[in-house]
N, C-alpha and C positions, 0 to 999 in steps of 0.2 A: 624506649622500647628496644628490646634485645634483637640482635641480628636473627636469631632463630625464629622469633615471633614474626618479624618482617618477612622472612623467607616463607613461612607457613601462610601468611596472608597473601603473598604474591602467588604462591602455588594454587591456593584456593581460587583466587580471582582468575588466574590463567585457565584453570580447569573449567570454571563456570562460563567463561567467555571464549572458550576454545573454538567452538563451531559458529560463533556469532560473526556475521559479516557487516552488519549495520546496527548502529545504536545512536542514541542521543544522550548528551550530557545535560543534566538539569540542575538548577539551583533550587533548593527547597526554601530559601529565604528565611522568613521568620515563622515558619510553620511550627506549631507546638507538637508534642508527642501524639496527642489525640488526632489532630489533623493529618499527621504523617501516617498514622495507622489507618485512617479512613482512606487516604490516598492509595496506600498499598493494597487495601482490600478492593478498591474500585479498579485499580490496574490489574490485579490478579484475576478479576472476573473476565477481563479481556485477554487473558493469557500474556500479560506484559509483566516483566520483572523490573524491580527497582532495587538497586543496591548502592548504599553510600560507599564512597571510596576515598582513599587518600591519594591525592594527585600524583605525588612522586612515586609511590608504590605501584600505582596503576600504570604510570608512564613506563616504569622499568619492566613490569610484568607483561605488558602488551606491546613491547617495543617492536617485535617482528610479526605483528598481526595486522589485519586490515583495519583494526580500530585505533592503531597508533596515531594517525593524523588528528584524531579528535582531541587528544590531550596536549597538542602543541599550543603553548601560550595560555593554558587554562590555569586560573588561580582561584583560591577560595574553596569552600566546602561544596562538593558536587556529588551527584549521584548518577549512575549509569542506568538508562532505561533501554531495554531490548525486549523483543518478543512480538506477539501479535501475529497476524497472518503474514504480513510483509511490512516493509518500511513505511508504506503509505498508510496502512492501518495504524501503525505506531504513531506516525506524525499526526494523523487526524485525532487520535485520542489525546495525545499530549496538547495539541492545539485547543481542543475542547476544554480540557482541564485548566489550561492557562486562563481561560476566560471566566471560570467559575469564581464567585466571590468567597466560597468556602476555602479556597486554596490560594488566597491572595499572597503574592510573593513567590509563587511557583513560576519559574520561567526557564526557557531553554537557553543553554549557553553554547550549543554547537553539537557536533556529532561527526559520524563517519559513515560513508556509504561506498561500498566497493573499493575501499582503500583510499578514498579521497575525502578531504576535510569538508564538513558542512558548517556554515556559519549559523548564528542564531536566527537570522532572517530566513534561512532556507527551510526551516520547519514549516512556515506558512505556505511556501511554494510547494513543498512535497505533499502537504496536506490537501492541496487542490488537485493533485494527480488522481486519475482513476485507480481504484483499488485492484487487486489481482482478479477478483471475481468480475468486476466491471470490465477489465481488460479482456478477460476470457469471453464475456458475452459480446463485446464489440467484435472480437476476432471471429467468433462463431457466426455472428450476423453477417460479417463481410464474406465469409466463406459460403454461407447459405445463399447470399444474394447472387453470387456468381452462378451457382447451380440453378437458381430460379430464373436468372436472365437467360442462361443457355436453354433451359427447358422451354421458356416462353418463345424464344427464337425458333427452336425446333418445331414446336407445336403451331406456331403462327402460320406457317405455310400451309399445313393441312387444314387449319381452321379457315383460312381464306378460301382455299379450294372448296371446302365443304359449303361455305356460305355462297359462293358463286354457283355451285351446282344446285343448291336449294333455290336460289333465285331463278335460275334457268328453268328448273322443273316447274316452279310456280308460273312463270311466263308461258311455258308450253301448255300447262293445264288450263290457263285462261284462254289461250288460243283455241284449244280443243273444245272447251266449254262454250265459247262464242260460236264456233262453227257448228256445233251440235244443236244449238238453239236456233 
């Protein structure tokens, strides 16, 4: 392959992954062309990209990016997966696909997140994390619970006073009713 073609491939890869901060490297194993096309379509529906790469070219093209640690020590034919809502969404989808019999041989080889290297086993750990939407709902629930607690504490004093007044009024009415009879 000529130097010009290699440089063009590196520029293309660098431009596609320029804004990407986290990705997983996967091995397509023995998937045939039809299975690979079905895999790409399934991933595209989830807004996940899959691109086959040449390790040495990718290593050189992404040397000064947050994805560089992912390529340390990688060998063999690999593909880069990135996209989805966040890294958790990506990991959950790749973990789900790994277990499907239609894509036997598809496996994670590692990745990068926030400039640090992820091992193959880290895919399952990241897939168990709450997604961005789940994290936002947990956070909003915690914020709302503080307001609900404060509101309950502020209203409790008035509610107790109102209950005691109502009880005292009932007692006074009973006394008046007994004295009138």
